[in-house]
N, C-alpha and C positions, 0 to 999 in steps of 0.2 A: 390355290392361293387363299389364305385366310385373311380376313379383314382384322385390323387392330381390335383388341379386346377392350371395348369401352366399359368403364366402371360406372355403375349407377348407384348413388347413395340414397337410401331411404331409411329414415329413422336411424336405427343402429345396425342396419344391414347393408352389406355390399353385394351388389348383383353384378357378376362378371359374365358378359355375353361374348361367346366365340362364334362367329358366323363363317361358315365354309360353303360358299355358293356352289363350287364345283362338285362337292360331295353331297350337296343338298341337305346340309345339316346345320343345326344351331345347337350349341351346348350352353347350358346355363349353370353357373355355380353361385350359390348363395352362402354368404358367411357373415360372421359378426365383424363389426368395425364401425368406423365413423369417418366422415369426410374431413380430412385434415385442413382443408381450405375454408371450412365454415366455423364460425364462432358459435358457441352455445348462446341461445337467446331464449328468453321466456322466464317462467316462474323460478327455475333453478337459480337464476342470478338475482333474484329478489332479495332485498335487504330487510324484509319484514321479519319480526320476531318469530312468527310461526315457522319460517323456513329453517330455523335451528332445530326443529324436531327431528329426532332420529326415526325416520319412517320405517326402517327395517325392523323396528321393534313392534310394529302393529300388524295385525292379521285382518284381512278383508274377505268377506263373503260376497260374491257377485250373484245376484238373483236376476236372471234374464232368460226368457223363453226362446229367444232367437239366437242360435249358436254363433253366427257370424258376429253379431253385435257383442255377445258375451266375450268372445275371443279378443275383439278390438278393445273392449274395456279392460280385460285382463292384461293385455300388452301395455296399455297406458299405465295402469296401476303398478305393474312390475318396472316400467321405465322410471317411475317416481321412486322406486326402491321399496315398495310395499310388498309384504308377503300375502299372496292370494291363497287363502286357506281352502277355498273350494268354489264350485259353481253349481248353483241350483237352477233348474229350469221350471220348477213348479212351486206353488206356495207350500205344499206339504213337505217337499224336499227342503225348502228354506227353513221351515220351522225345525225339522229334525237336525239339519246341519248346524243351525245356530245353537241348539242345545248341546250337540256333541263337540263342536269346534270352538265355541266361545269367541267369536270374532270381536274385534274392537270396533269395527265399522262394517255396515252392510250397504252395498250399492244395489238398490232395489228398483227394478222396473215396476211401474204401477200396473200396466196392462200385461198380465201373464198368460193371456189366452184363456183357455177353458179352466174352470175351477175358481178358487179364490184369488182376488187381486192383491197387489202389493200392499195396499193400505190395510186390508183386513189381515194380511200376513203379519205386518208390523204390529198391529194392535194385539194379536195373539202372542207374538214374541215378547212384547213389552210387559205383558201380564206375568211373565216368568223371569225375564232378565232385563237389565238396563243395557242398552246398546245404542250407539249412534247409527243413524241411517241417512243416506243421501238418496232421495227418491228421484228417479229418472222417468220422464214422460215426454211423449210427443204431443200431448193434449193438455195444455194449460187452460183451465176454465175456472170460473169463479163460483162453482157450486159449493154446497155446504161441506162436502168431503175435502175439497182442496183447502177451504178455509180452515177446517179442523187440523189439517196437516201443518199449516203455518203456525198454529197455536201450540203444537206439541213440542216438548223439550227434546233436544238432541236430534232434530230433523232439519234437513236442508232439501232444496228442490233444484233440479237441473233439467233443462230442456234437451230433447234429442233434436238433431244429432249432437252427440257429446263432443264438446270442444276440449281438447286435452289441457289447454292452459286454464280454462275456467274450472275444469274438474280438479286440477292440481290445487288451485286456489281454495276451492271449497273443501277438499280433503284436508289441507293444512289447517283451515279454520276449524273443521269438525274435530280433528284430532288434538287440537290445542285446547279445546273446551273440556271441562270435567263432565263425566257421565253422571 
């Protein structure tokens, strides 16, 4: 005897669980879809002028050394309709990928583990090209480097953990500004 297949809705995924206790098995099917009983809420319904931007025309480079966080950020950006041009996990990769992919926006973790940090990466990149960057950090401090970021043109800051509605708001603002 199988129990009814409950549907679990999460973001744009439907998870269908089939539980067969007699056979000692559970099968899981994951597919695309949305919950028809839920209305969309959030930045997508915003009436702000920035929401009229065609986000699919923009390319984003994600720079994050933690793969799970990077994938979460990629999913959020794709949900907004943005094209994710690539993912870099080190500062050197970020510099090379920026030069070859020419993204419109970089989502940059400040703490990239070993090697150069996100602030130094951006300073090297902006010597060569003009690009918008959203810095992401778990450590907001009032040191000189953070103050310098706030003074730079085409830069924004976001705290970890990243809230998708706040990220969407900052992305819209960043992409509506001229580089």
